C-alpha positions as CSV (number, residue, x, y, z in Angstrom):
1,M,-8.7,55.5,52.8
2,N,-11.6,57.4,51.2
3,I,-12.3,55.5,48.0
4,S,-15.0,55.8,45.4
5,I,-16.0,53.2,42.8
6,I,-17.6,54.6,39.7
7,G,-19.7,51.9,38.2
8,S,-21.8,49.7,40.5
9,G,-22.2,46.7,38.3
10,Y,-20.8,43.3,39.1
11,V,-17.1,44.2,39.4
12,G,-17.7,47.6,41.0
13,L,-20.1,46.5,43.6
14,V,-18.1,43.5,44.7
15,T,-14.9,45.6,44.8
16,G,-16.5,48.4,46.7
17,V,-18.1,46.2,49.3
18,C,-14.9,44.2,49.9
19,L,-12.8,47.4,50.2
20,A,-15.3,48.7,52.8
21,E,-14.9,45.4,54.6
22,L,-11.2,46.0,54.8
23,G,-11.9,49.2,56.7
24,N,-12.0,51.9,54.0
25,K,-14.7,54.4,53.6
26,V,-16.2,53.6,50.2
27,I,-18.7,55.4,48.0
28,C,-20.2,53.3,45.2
29,A,-21.5,55.5,42.4
30,D,-23.6,54.7,39.3
31,S,-25.5,56.7,36.7
32,D,-28.4,54.3,37.1
33,A,-30.5,56.2,39.7
34,K,-32.9,53.2,40.0
35,K,-30.1,50.8,40.8
36,I,-28.7,53.2,43.4
37,K,-32.1,53.8,45.0
38,G,-32.5,50.0,45.3
39,L,-29.0,49.6,46.8
40,K,-29.8,52.2,49.5
41,K,-32.7,49.9,50.5
42,N,-30.4,46.8,50.3
43,I,-32.0,45.6,47.1
44,V,-29.0,44.0,45.3
45,P,-29.3,43.8,41.5
46,I,-27.2,40.7,41.2
47,Y,-27.0,37.4,43.1
48,E,-23.5,36.7,44.5
49,P,-23.2,34.5,47.7
50,G,-22.6,36.7,50.8
51,L,-22.8,40.0,49.0
52,E,-26.2,41.1,50.4
53,E,-25.0,40.5,53.9
54,L,-21.8,42.4,53.5
55,I,-23.6,45.4,52.0
56,A,-26.0,45.5,54.9
57,S,-23.1,45.2,57.4
58,N,-20.9,47.9,55.9
59,V,-23.8,50.3,55.4
60,K,-24.7,49.9,59.0
61,N,-21.1,50.5,60.1
62,K,-21.0,53.7,57.9
63,R,-18.1,52.4,55.7
64,L,-20.2,52.1,52.6
65,K,-22.7,54.4,50.9
66,F,-24.3,54.7,47.4
67,T,-24.8,57.7,45.2
68,S,-25.8,58.6,41.7
69,S,-23.7,61.8,41.8
70,I,-20.3,61.4,40.1
71,K,-19.4,64.8,41.6
72,E,-19.9,63.5,45.1
73,A,-17.8,60.4,44.4
74,V,-14.9,62.5,43.0
75,L,-14.9,65.2,45.6
76,K,-15.1,62.9,48.6
77,S,-12.4,60.4,47.7
78,E,-8.6,60.3,47.2
79,V,-8.7,57.1,45.2
80,I,-11.2,56.5,42.4
81,F,-11.8,53.1,40.9
82,I,-13.3,53.0,37.4
83,A,-15.4,49.9,37.0
84,V,-17.9,50.8,34.3
85,G,-19.0,48.3,31.6
86,T,-17.1,47.8,28.4
87,P,-19.6,45.9,26.2
88,S,-18.6,44.5,22.8
89,L,-19.4,46.4,19.6
90,E,-20.5,44.5,16.6
91,N,-16.9,44.1,15.4
92,G,-15.8,42.6,18.8
93,E,-14.1,45.8,19.8
94,A,-14.7,47.0,23.4
95,D,-17.0,50.0,23.7
96,L,-15.0,52.5,25.8
97,T,-17.6,55.3,25.8
98,G,-18.3,54.8,29.5
99,I,-14.6,55.0,30.3
100,E,-14.2,58.2,28.4
101,N,-17.3,59.8,30.1
102,V,-16.0,58.9,33.5
103,A,-12.5,60.3,32.7
104,Q,-14.1,63.6,31.6
105,N,-16.2,63.8,34.8
106,I,-13.2,63.1,37.0
107,A,-11.4,66.0,35.4
108,K,-14.4,68.2,35.8
109,Y,-14.8,67.7,39.5
110,M,-11.2,67.1,40.7
111,D,-10.1,69.6,43.4
112,G,-6.7,68.1,44.1
113,Y,-4.5,65.0,43.6
114,R,-6.3,61.8,42.8
115,L,-5.2,58.2,42.2
116,I,-7.4,56.8,39.4
117,V,-7.5,53.0,39.3
118,E,-8.7,51.5,36.1
119,K,-10.5,48.3,37.1
120,S,-12.7,47.6,34.0
121,T,-11.5,45.1,31.5
122,V,-10.1,47.2,28.7
123,P,-7.8,47.0,25.7
124,V,-4.1,47.8,26.1
125,E,-3.4,51.6,25.9
126,T,-6.7,52.5,27.6
127,C,-4.9,54.0,30.6
128,F,-2.9,56.2,28.2
129,W,-6.2,57.6,26.9
130,I,-7.7,58.0,30.3
131,K,-4.6,60.0,31.4
132,K,-4.8,62.1,28.2
133,T,-8.5,62.7,28.5
134,I,-8.2,63.9,32.1
135,A,-5.3,66.1,31.4
136,A,-7.1,67.7,28.4
137,N,-10.3,68.4,30.5
138,L,-8.7,69.7,33.8
139,K,-9.5,73.3,34.6
140,N,-6.6,73.5,37.1
141,K,-3.4,71.5,36.6
142,Y,-3.9,69.2,39.6
143,K,-1.6,66.2,39.7
144,F,-3.0,62.7,39.3
145,D,-1.9,59.2,38.6
146,V,-3.6,56.5,36.5
147,V,-2.9,52.8,37.3
148,S,-4.1,49.6,35.7
149,N,-5.5,47.1,38.3
150,P,-7.4,44.4,36.4
151,E,-9.9,42.3,38.3
152,F,-10.0,38.5,38.4
153,L,-13.3,37.9,40.1
154,K,-15.2,34.7,39.2
155,E,-19.0,35.0,39.5
156,G,-20.2,32.7,42.3
157,S,-17.0,33.1,44.3
158,A,-16.2,36.8,43.8
159,I,-15.9,37.7,47.5
160,N,-13.6,34.8,48.2
161,D,-11.6,35.7,45.0
162,F,-11.2,39.3,46.2
163,N,-10.0,38.3,49.7
164,Y,-7.8,35.4,48.7
165,P,-6.4,36.3,45.2
166,D,-3.7,34.2,43.5
167,R,-2.1,37.6,42.7
168,I,-2.8,41.3,42.5
169,I,-1.7,42.9,39.3
170,V,-0.9,46.6,39.2
171,G,0.5,48.6,36.3
172,L,1.8,52.0,37.4
173,E,4.3,54.8,36.7
174,S,5.0,56.7,40.0
175,I,6.3,56.0,43.5
176,K,3.3,57.7,45.0
177,A,0.8,55.6,43.1
178,R,2.8,52.5,44.1
179,E,2.7,53.5,47.8
180,M,-1.1,54.2,47.8
181,I,-2.2,51.1,45.9
182,T,0.0,48.7,47.9
183,S,-1.4,50.3,51.1
184,I,-4.9,49.5,49.9
185,Y,-4.2,45.9,49.3
186,K,-1.7,45.3,52.2
187,P,-4.4,43.8,54.5
188,L,-4.9,40.9,52.1
189,N,-1.3,39.8,52.5
190,K,-1.1,38.5,49.0
191,P,1.5,38.8,46.2
192,I,1.3,42.1,44.4
193,L,2.9,42.1,40.9
194,I,4.0,45.6,39.9
195,T,4.4,46.0,36.1
196,N,4.3,48.8,33.6
197,I,0.8,49.9,32.6
198,K,0.6,48.2,29.2
199,S,1.8,44.9,30.6
200,A,-0.9,45.0,33.3
201,E,-3.6,45.7,30.7
202,L,-2.5,42.8,28.6
203,I,-2.3,40.3,31.5
204,K,-6.1,40.4,32.0
205,H,-7.0,39.7,28.3
206,A,-4.2,37.1,28.0
207,S,-5.3,35.3,31.1
208,N,-9.0,35.0,30.1
209,A,-8.0,34.0,26.5
210,F,-5.8,31.2,27.8
211,L,-8.5,29.9,30.1
212,A,-11.0,30.0,27.3
213,T,-8.5,28.0,25.2
214,K,-8.3,25.3,27.9
215,I,-12.0,25.0,27.9
216,S,-12.3,24.8,24.2
217,F,-9.5,22.3,24.0
218,I,-11.1,19.8,26.4
219,N,-14.5,20.3,24.7
220,A,-12.9,19.4,21.3
221,V,-11.4,16.3,23.0
222,S,-14.8,15.4,24.3
223,Q,-16.1,15.2,20.8
224,L,-13.3,12.7,20.0
225,C,-14.2,10.8,23.1
226,D,-17.8,10.5,21.9
227,K,-16.6,9.1,18.6
228,V,-14.3,6.4,20.0
229,G,-16.0,5.5,23.3
230,A,-13.5,7.1,25.6
231,D,-14.4,9.0,28.8
232,V,-13.4,12.6,28.7
233,T,-13.4,12.9,32.5
234,E,-10.6,10.2,32.7
235,V,-8.7,11.9,29.9
236,A,-8.9,15.3,31.6
237,R,-7.9,13.7,34.9
238,G,-4.8,12.1,33.3
239,M,-3.9,15.4,31.7
240,G,-4.5,17.5,34.8
241,L,-2.1,15.4,37.0
242,D,0.7,16.8,34.9
243,N,1.7,20.0,36.8
244,R,2.6,21.7,33.6
245,I,-1.1,21.5,32.6
246,G,-3.1,21.5,35.8
247,K,-6.6,20.2,36.5
248,Y,-8.5,23.5,36.4
249,F,-10.6,24.5,33.4
250,L,-10.5,21.0,32.0
251,H,-14.1,20.1,32.5
252,A,-15.9,19.3,29.3
253,G,-19.4,20.5,28.9
254,L,-21.5,23.1,27.0
255,G,-18.7,25.6,26.6
256,Y,-17.9,28.9,28.3
257,G,-20.5,31.6,28.7
258,G,-21.0,34.6,30.9
259,S,-19.9,38.2,30.2
260,C,-16.1,37.8,30.5
261,F,-14.7,35.1,28.3
262,P,-16.8,35.7,25.1
263,K,-16.3,39.5,25.4
264,D,-12.7,39.4,26.4
265,L,-11.8,36.9,23.7
266,D,-13.5,39.1,21.0
267,A,-11.7,42.1,22.3
268,F,-8.3,40.4,22.4
269,I,-8.7,39.2,18.8
270,N,-9.7,42.7,17.8
271,I,-6.6,44.2,19.5
272,A,-4.4,41.7,17.8
273,D,-6.0,42.4,14.4
274,K,-5.5,46.2,14.9
275,L,-1.8,45.6,15.6
276,G,-1.4,43.4,12.6
277,V,-1.2,40.1,14.5
278,D,-3.5,37.4,13.1
279,F,-4.3,35.4,16.3
280,K,-5.7,32.3,14.5
281,L,-5.5,30.3,17.7
282,L,-8.0,32.5,19.5
283,K,-10.3,32.6,16.5
284,A,-10.3,28.8,16.6
285,V,-11.1,28.8,20.3
286,R,-14.1,31.0,19.7
287,Q,-15.4,28.8,16.8
288,T,-14.9,25.6,18.9
289,N,-17.0,27.1,21.7
290,I,-19.9,27.6,19.2
291,Q,-19.4,24.1,17.8
292,Q,-19.7,22.6,21.2
293,L,-23.2,23.8,21.6
294,E,-24.1,22.6,18.2
295,F,-22.6,19.2,19.1
296,F,-24.7,19.0,22.2
297,L,-27.9,20.1,20.4
298,K,-27.3,17.3,17.9
299,K,-27.0,14.8,20.7
300,V,-30.4,15.9,22.1
301,K,-32.0,15.7,18.7
302,N,-30.6,12.3,17.8
303,S,-31.8,10.9,21.2
304,L,-35.3,12.2,20.7
305,W,-35.6,11.3,17.0
306,M,-38.3,14.0,16.5
307,V,-38.0,17.1,18.6
308,K,-41.3,18.6,17.4
309,S,-44.1,18.3,20.1
310,K,-41.7,16.8,22.6
311,T,-41.6,18.2,26.1
312,I,-38.1,18.8,27.4
313,G,-37.0,19.6,31.0
314,V,-34.0,21.9,31.5
315,L,-32.3,22.1,34.9
316,G,-30.2,25.3,35.1
317,L,-30.4,28.6,33.2
318,S,-27.5,30.7,34.5
319,F,-24.2,30.3,32.7
320,K,-22.6,28.8,35.8
321,P,-23.8,27.9,39.4
322,N,-24.0,30.4,42.2
323,T,-25.0,33.3,40.0
324,D,-28.1,34.6,38.3
325,D,-26.2,35.8,35.2
326,L,-27.7,34.8,31.9
327,R,-25.3,36.5,29.6
328,N,-24.2,34.1,26.9
329,A,-25.7,31.3,29.0
330,P,-25.6,28.0,27.0
331,A,-29.0,27.1,28.4
332,I,-30.6,30.1,26.7
333,Y,-29.1,29.1,23.3
334,L,-30.3,25.5,23.7
335,I,-33.8,26.4,24.8
336,R,-34.3,28.8,21.9
337,A,-32.9,26.3,19.4
338,L,-35.2,23.5,20.7
339,E,-38.2,25.8,20.7
340,K,-37.5,26.6,17.1
341,E,-37.6,22.9,16.4
342,G,-41.1,22.8,18.0
343,A,-40.2,21.5,21.5
344,K,-42.1,22.6,24.6
345,I,-39.7,23.5,27.5
346,K,-40.1,23.3,31.2
347,A,-37.2,24.8,33.2
348,Y,-36.0,25.4,36.7
349,D,-33.0,27.4,38.1
350,P,-32.5,28.2,41.8
351,K,-31.6,31.9,41.2
352,A,-31.9,32.9,37.6
353,M,-35.6,32.5,36.7
354,A,-36.7,36.0,37.4
355,K,-34.2,37.3,34.9
356,A,-35.0,34.5,32.4
357,K,-38.8,35.0,32.2
358,P,-38.5,38.2,30.0
359,L,-36.1,36.4,27.7
360,L,-38.0,33.1,27.4
361,K,-41.7,33.9,26.9
362,N,-43.0,30.4,26.1
363,V,-41.1,28.4,28.7
364,V,-42.9,26.9,31.7
365,F,-40.9,27.9,34.7
366,C,-41.2,25.4,37.6
367,K,-41.1,25.8,41.3
368,D,-38.4,23.1,41.8
369,A,-36.3,20.5,39.9
370,Y,-38.9,17.8,40.4
371,S,-41.6,19.9,38.8
372,A,-39.4,20.4,35.8
373,C,-39.0,16.6,35.5
374,R,-42.7,15.8,35.5
375,G,-44.0,14.5,32.2
376,V,-41.0,15.4,30.1
377,D,-39.5,13.2,27.3
378,C,-36.0,14.2,28.1
379,L,-34.1,15.9,31.0
380,I,-31.2,18.2,30.2
381,I,-28.7,19.3,32.8
382,A,-27.4,22.8,31.6
383,T,-25.9,24.2,34.8
384,E,-24.1,22.3,37.6
385,W,-26.0,23.6,40.6
386,N,-25.2,21.5,43.7
387,E,-28.9,20.7,44.4
388,F,-29.1,18.9,41.0
389,K,-26.3,16.6,42.1
390,E,-28.4,15.4,45.1
391,L,-31.7,14.6,43.3
392,D,-33.7,11.5,44.3
393,F,-33.4,9.6,41.0
394,V,-35.9,6.9,41.9
395,K,-38.4,9.8,42.2
396,V,-37.1,11.4,39.0
397,K,-37.6,8.3,37.0
398,K,-41.2,8.1,38.1
399,L,-41.8,11.7,37.0
400,L,-40.2,11.4,33.6
401,R,-42.3,10.3,30.6
402,R,-39.1,8.7,29.3
403,P,-36.1,7.9,31.4
404,L,-33.6,9.9,29.3
405,I,-31.0,12.2,30.9
406,I,-28.7,14.3,28.8
407,D,-26.1,15.7,31.1
408,G,-24.4,18.8,29.6
409,R,-22.1,19.2,32.7
410,N,-21.1,15.5,33.4
411,I,-22.2,15.7,37.0
412,Y,-23.6,12.2,37.2
413,D,-22.2,8.7,37.3
414,P,-23.4,7.0,34.1
415,A,-23.2,3.5,35.6
416,A,-25.3,4.4,38.6
417,L,-28.1,6.0,36.5
418,Q,-28.0,3.1,34.0
419,A,-28.4,0.7,36.9
420,L,-31.6,2.5,37.8
421,G,-32.9,2.1,34.2
422,F,-32.0,5.5,32.8
423,T,-30.6,6.2,29.3
424,Y,-27.8,8.5,30.2
425,L,-25.7,10.6,27.8
426,G,-22.9,12.9,28.9
427,V,-20.4,15.1,27.0
428,G,-17.5,12.9,25.9
429,K,-18.7,10.0,28.0
430,N,-19.8,6.7,26.4
431,G,-23.0,6.5,28.4
């Protein structure tokens, strides 16, 4: 099919590239002319494993192109995916200005039937407003359908998530829309759940809110484990073996970050409030996530006694491994809080340092993990990159001023490090 993606951010770019890889002709459009100019030169604005190679391959095979012209995207496609950003407003509500602008432009340039696929994470009833906006702005009464098709892409594994999804959710109203959207996804040979539009819109927010709840739950348990001397990894393993609970998203650490969980949780709470539902559970989940960072910061401060004038090494800056995304990254919060206490920070991240430098002016950015260890009073693990799991700890101990490791991701074996002479503190682990 001829498909356009309006919005070439994280979701739009990955979706467009993967659809091109399936054999469709795809146009990725974005109002950011600088971004589009870079993409035409294969300069990818985000790090996602395998993405750069797939872009180059599909551009070469003439299945993928980039444009800053929304008009071109609308005229040259029969299916239009909306994948623009929906940032949070101060009250937690999703800002849908971008969605409205795209809907108006689609109506402006349509010259026949279009299937409009809402891919951005949006509040329930957004598709209703997209449909109403397009109808109100159409010069000719062309027919069109709007469907909800929420994305479930995890940063760091987004291409694999697109190609091997647990399920594909589609909310729609017409037989034609059903035939077209199922045709697009048929090559993946994965379950497609067809619902009404409002149910599909709610599935996305409900899913992310539930996963955030699991994370906050195990983090609250980790604080109990610290108090009584239990091991949260053993507690989580025992819980996860129950098929009703499952092992995923039960890893205690610094809390959730990134763009999705914090934003989607705020938006879902706001939706509930507007509809007169006081979703106290999700408000507690949000508060627990904040408290987990404060809990970890207190652990660091107690271990150092006086933070002022201490040098602290931080391994990992991105909110999770295999991405350079710093949005709501726990490492950024920790570094700023420690700097406020008078600490000097040395940091290393395999992919995120270029984006971190404008945000952290006083941090010394190091060329590798060992450089970040040299001469520091404490080493903090803030992101669980694989390369940090394979460090030579005999070498690390020689580089540290004091053999203190505070592991915010529980990636190390406490007994092994203690045998080497380290003081090791994890999250919910009696190190």
